[in-house]
Structures are given as structure tokens and as C-alpha cells.
C-alpha positions in Angstrom: 0.0 0.0 0.0 3.0 2.3 -0.3 2.4 3.4 -3.9 2.3 7.1 -4.3 -0.6 9.1 -5.8 1.8 10.7 -8.2 3.0 7.3 -9.5 -0.6 6.2 -10.1 -1.4 9.6 -11.7 1.3 9.2 -14.3 0.4 5.6 -15.1 -3.3 6.5 -15.5 -2.6 9.4 -17.8 -0.6 7.0 -20.0 -3.0 4.1 -19.9 -6.4 5.9 -20.0 -6.6 6.4 -23.8 -5.5 2.8 -24.4 -8.0 1.3 -22.0 -10.8 3.5 -23.3 -10.0 2.4 -26.9 -10.0 -1.3 -25.9 -13.4 -1.0 -24.3 -14.8 0.9 -27.3 -13.3 -1.6 -29.7 -15.0 -4.4 -27.7 -18.3 -2.6 -28.0 -18.6 -1.3 -24.4 -19.7 2.1 -23.2 -18.9 3.8 -19.9 -21.6 5.4 -17.7 -20.6 7.9 -15.0 -17.2 9.4 -14.4 -14.7 10.2 -11.7 -15.8 10.6 -8.1 -15.7 14.0 -6.3 -13.8 12.4 -3.4 -10.4 10.8 -3.2 -11.4 7.8 -1.1 -14.4 5.4 -1.4 -15.4 1.8 -1.2 -16.6 0.5 -4.6 -19.3 -2.1 -4.8 -18.8 -4.1 -7.9 -22.1 -5.7 -9.0 -22.9 -8.3 -10.2 -20.0 -10.6 -9.5 -20.7 -13.5 -11.9 -17.4 -14.2 -13.8 -13.7 -13.9 -13.6 -14.0 -11.3 -16.4 -15.4 -8.8 -13.9 -12.0 -7.7 -12.7 -10.7 -7.3 -16.2 -13.5 -5.0 -17.3 -13.5 -3.1 -14.0 -9.7 -2.4 -14.3 -10.2 -1.2 -17.9 -13.1 1.1 -17.0 -11.2 2.5 -13.9 -8.1 3.2 -16.0 -10.2 4.8 -18.8 -11.6 7.3 -16.3 -8.3 7.8 -14.6 -9.4 6.3 -11.3 -6.8 4.1 -9.5 -8.5 1.1 -7.8 -7.4 -1.5 -5.3 -8.8 -4.9 -4.4 -8.3 -7.2 -1.4 -6.6 -10.5 -1.7 -5.3 -13.1 0.8 -1.8 -12.3 1.7 -0.7 -15.8 0.8 -1.2 -14.9 -2.9 1.6 -12.4 -2.8 4.5 -14.7 -3.2 7.5 -13.7 -5.3 7.4 -12.9 -8.2 3.6 -13.0 -8.8 3.1 -10.6 -5.9 4.8 -7.9 -7.9 2.1 -8.2 -10.6 -0.8 -8.2 -8.0 0.5 -5.1 -6.3 1.0 -3.4 -9.7 -2.7 -4.2 -10.6 -3.9 -2.9 -7.2 -3.9 -6.0 -5.0 -4.0 -5.3 -1.3 -2.8 -8.2 0.9 -5.1 -9.0 3.8 -3.9 -11.3 6.7 -7.1 -13.0 8.1 -5.0 -14.5 10.9 -4.2 -11.2 12.5 -6.0 -10.2 15.7 -7.3 -7.1 14.1 -10.1 -8.0 11.6 -10.3 -7.1 7.9 -12.5 -4.1 8.7 -9.9 -2.6 11.1 -7.1 -3.3 8.7 -8.8 -1.6 5.8 -10.1 1.3 7.9 -6.5 1.9 9.0 -5.3 1.7 5.3 -7.9 4.4 4.4 -6.6 6.7 7.2 -3.0 6.3 6.0 -3.7 7.0 2.3 -4.4 10.2 0.4 -6.1 8.3 -2.3 -7.8 4.9 -2.0 -10.7 3.4 -4.1 -11.2 -0.1 -2.7 -13.3 -2.5 -4.9 -15.4 -5.1 -3.0 -18.0 -7.4 -4.6 -20.7 -7.4 -1.9 -22.0 -10.8 -3.1 -18.7 -12.3 -2.0 -18.9 -15.1 -4.5 -19.9 -15.8 -8.1 -22.7 -18.1 -7.0 -26.2 -16.9 -6.2 -26.7 -15.7 -2.6 -29.6 -14.9 -0.3 -27.9 -11.8 1.3 -25.0 -9.5 0.5 -22.0 -9.6 2.7 -21.8 -6.4 4.8 -18.0 -6.1 5.1 -17.8 -3.4 2.5 -20.4 -1.3 4.4 -18.7 -1.7 7.7 -15.3 -0.7 6.2 -16.9 2.4 4.6 -18.5 3.4 7.9 -15.4 2.8 10.0 -13.2 4.7 7.6 -15.8 7.5 7.2 -15.7 7.2 3.4 -18.7 6.8 1.0 -19.8 3.7 -0.9 -19.5 4.2 -4.6 -21.7 1.8 -6.5 -20.3 0.3 -9.7 -22.0 -2.0 -12.1 -21.2 -4.3 -15.1 -24.1 -4.9 -17.5 -22.9 -7.7 -19.8 -26.2 -7.8 -21.7 -26.0 -4.2 -22.9 -22.1 -4.0 -22.7 -22.2 -1.0 -20.4 -20.0 -0.5 -17.3 -19.9 2.4 -14.9 -20.9 4.0 -11.6 -23.6 5.9 -9.8 -23.8 8.6 -7.1 -21.9 8.3 -3.8 -23.8 6.8 -0.9 -22.6 7.7 2.6 -22.8 5.0 5.3 -24.9 6.6 8.1 -24.8 3.6 10.4 -28.5 2.8 9.5 -27.6 -0.3 7.4 -31.1 -1.1 6.4 -31.8 2.4 5.1 -28.4 2.7 3.3 -28.9 -0.7 1.7 -32.3 0.5 0.3 -30.4 3.3 -1.5 -28.0 0.7 -3.0 -30.8 -1.6 -3.9 -32.7 1.3 -5.6 -29.6 2.1 -7.8 -29.0 -1.5 -8.9 -32.7 -2.4 -9.4 -33.1 0.6 -11.7 -30.6 -1.1 -14.0 -31.0 -4.8 -13.4 -34.6 -5.2 -12.1 -35.6 -6.9 -8.9 -32.6 -7.8 -6.7 -34.0 -9.5 -3.5 -30.6 -10.5 -2.4 -29.4 -6.9 -2.1 -30.0 -6.8 1.6 -27.8 -7.3 4.7 -27.9 -10.6 6.5 -30.1 -10.2 9.7 -28.1 -9.8 12.9 -28.2 -12.9 15.1 
């Protein structure tokens, strides 16, 4: 997590035209643009295929937005770890006493720029509820949730308006659900798992 904003700025300026050209050549369009804040948790929906990360990286680069994504720290072995870090991988050690939420909230506090991508479904399989880790990270770090989508049917990818985590998880999830249902139709699984 030590990459400088300047380094990413230079890389993005160089790669943005290329990534935009690739998306256009593949028949994709981009909806939305850059965020008005320098830190946010991005919800990537739906998470149905390994191609999700590829298209999300292309879109983010095309709009000059550096993104990061969490991965198990055991994946960062040499030399493949160099590639994961370059692409935006953030190693997470689930064995640490401090949980993932605390680790990522701390990362947000230490960074000037951080856009963290988290698929709330947590898996490519159909789920009954969304995982709430992304929401708790955003709330703990005091950063907004930035909803992103991938519409494979219409070949459109992009983002919506920022949603700030108020602590009222049910109400905030309703806002997220409204955004995604406007594009994909009914999404009954877009709800937090009830507290036990």
C-alpha cells in the first residue's frame, strides 16, 4: 500500500486512452465518471465471472481512477506478488487479531487516495444476502460507498452517485438496492444478513 498518488497519476494518464480504446473496440460504453472524493469503497455488482475484474480495471483506467482490491496475503508470493501489487492488489492477513474491517479502515486513514473494490455478493454463486464487510469498512473509515455495475447484456459499465454510510444499514442498503434495481430489475438478495 505504499504506492504514491503521483505514480498512479502518471500511469493512469498514460494508460487511460489505451483502456478507453480497448473498451470501445469491444463494444462497451462507460456510464458515469470520476468521483468527487479521493477515497471510497466501490461495490462491484454483479459478481458472476472472472472477467469482472478485467472490465473493471479497464473502466477505472479509462476514467483515470486508481483502484485497489483485497486478496489473501498468501497470494503475494514472489514474483507474482509484484504483478498483483501493480494491478492494485492489497494483501489481507485474516489470521491477525485485528479484523479485515480494522485493517482496511487503517489503510484508508493512512492514504491520500484509495478506491477499494469489493464485490458485496462475495462469490460468483447466487446468494440470499449480500456480505456487509464493504459497508462496515466504509462506515469505520468514514468514506462513501461508490456503486459500480457491469451490464454484460448491454455492454455497459460504470458507476452511480456516492452513498454515505450513516450507520443505519437497512436504510443505506435501500439506496444501494434502488440504484441496482433501476438497471437490473428486482434484486431481492441486495440486503444485509439479519443480525443474530
